[in-house]
N, C-alpha and C positions, 0 to 999 in steps of 0.2 A: 503494500500499500504506499502512496505517496505520503511522506511525513509532512508534507506543506498543506495537507487537507485534513479535515476530521469529518465523521459521519455524524449528522445530526438528525433526530426524529422530530419532524415539523407537524404540529397538529394545528389546523385552520377550522375553527369551529364554524364559521360563517357557511363554509360547504360541506361541512362535516366529513372531512378527509384529513388524512396523515399521509407524509411522505418522507422517506429517508433520502436526505440530500448531502453530498459532499460539498464542503465549504472551504475556502483557502483560509489559513490561520493567520496570515498577514494582513488583512483587510480589516476595516472598521466595522462595527455592527450595522450602521447605516447601509454601507455598501453591500454587507451580506444579506441585509433584508431586501435589498432591491434584487439580488440574484436569485434569493428564494421566490420572490414574488413573480419574477420573470418566468422560473422554472414552473411554478404552479399555473401561470397563465398559460404556458405551451401545453401543459397535461390536462387541463380543464379549461379549454377557451370561453366556455359559456357559464361558468361557475364562479370565477373570481376576477375581481377587477381591482387594480391598486388603488391606495388611498394615501394620502399625504399623514393622516393621523393614526396609521397602524403601526403597532410597534412589537417587538420580540419580548416575550417573558419566558422566565424560567417555569417549567411546568412543576418543579420541584418545591421551589420556594414561593413562586409568584411575583418575584422581584423583576423590574422592568430593565433591560439592557440599553445602557447610554449608546446612542447612535455615533458618538464620536470616539468611543472606547474600541480599541483594538481587540479581536477575538482572544489574542494570547493575554490581555489583562483581565479577562473574565474567568469564571469558574467553569466554563463550558470545555469539556473533552470528548473523546470519540464515543458516540452512543448517548450523549446527553439529548434530553427531550426538552423542546421550545414550543411555546405556543405563539402564532401570529394572529394578533387581534387589532 
């Protein structure tokens, strides 16, 4: 596996779906949110649209991830579960 990426389990309540997504560790959470949203739109074109007020949350703690923080500065690791709301 590429050590520059980790696998996240992403839950999207608005479309009642979840996806496993590889994301780069050297990007900010804002960029990762955009990458995840683009992937979701590609996989379910009629079910999800991007919104500026969506955020990524830890499924375990409920804490919001700061869009300016790099993934390496968070508690996320391979297999972590996040929620996009």
